[in-house]
LOVEX-357323 format. One line per 3 residues: number of its first residue (from 0); their letters; for each residue x, y, z of C-alpha. Coordinates in pm, whole numbers, always signed. Example, Ala and Ser with C-alpha at 12.3 -4.5 7.8 and 13.67 -1.06 7.14 Angstrom:
0) as) +1230 -450 +780 | +1367 -106 +714;
This chain:
0) miv) +247 +1652 -1009 | +570 +1693 -814 | +540 +1525 -474;
3) cic) +893 +1576 -340 | +1065 +1898 -442 | +1392 +1814 -266;
6) hrv) +1449 +1501 -477 | +1228 +1590 -776 | +995 +1293 -736;
9) sdr) +660 +1304 -913 | +345 +1100 -872 | +440 +930 -1201;
12) did) +773 +825 -1051 | +589 +673 -755 | +342 +498 -988;
15) rav) +628 +356 -1196 | +807 +229 -884 | +491 +55 -760;
18) reg) +428 -105 -1101 | +790 -226 -1105 | +740 -405 -772;
21) cas) +803 -155 -493 | +605 -313 -212 | +649 -77 +82;
24) fdq) +684 +292 +156 | +1020 +225 +321 | +1144 +64 +0;
27) lqd) +1010 +361 -198 | +1210 +595 +23 | +1523 +385 -28;
30) dlr) +1473 +379 -404 | +1356 +737 -473 | +1462 +919 -154;
33) vgl) +1113 +1069 -141 | +1034 +1233 +192 | +1394 +1218 +313;
36) gcg) +1492 +1581 +245 | +1302 +1844 +439 | +1016 +1602 +519;
39) ach) +736 +1837 +412 | +614 +1589 +148 | +618 +1279 +370;
42) eca) +240 +1258 +421 | +160 +1337 +57 | +419 +1085 -63;
45) rdt) +277 +813 +162 | -80 +888 +47 | +31 +881 -317;
48) fea) +215 +552 -265 | -86 +393 -95 | -324 +513 -369;
51) hsa) -104 +375 -646 | -48 +49 -455 | -422 +1 -415;
54) qvs) -478 +79 -782 | -214 -171 -896 | -344 -438 -656;
57) ast) -698 -394 -784 | -593 -417 -1148 | -376 -727 -1103;
60) scv) -613 -923 -881 | -869 -955 -1161 | -631 -1076 -1430;
63) pap) -713 -1433 -1531 | -436 -1687 -1530 | -287 -1749 -1874;
66) rhr) -412 -2056 -2057 | -148 -2306 -2156 | -156 -2504 -2476;
69) tip) -98 -2877 -2447 | +168 -3012 -2682 | +165 -3386 -2747;
72) igw) +466 -3586 -2628 | +700 -3669 -2911 | +617 -3360 -3111;
75) aga) +945 -3222 -3236 | +810 -2945 -3452 | +932 -3106 -3776;
78) pa) +726 -3311 -4021 | +771 -3687 -3991;
């Protein structure tokens, strides 16, 4: 769905920006210029940003930490 007609910003663009690390609506506006044209989409853009931010936060907060493999000291990877 197109959120900002003036700058052709879709909800997918906002989702992509959030997944790439956009942490605030102000930063989103700097990056995508969403809501900076006529201003009619400002509320919808903010709601979309907040929804995608919450979704990304929820999906990353439950990811377990990666397990690390222990490699013995002196192992060079070649047969002795």
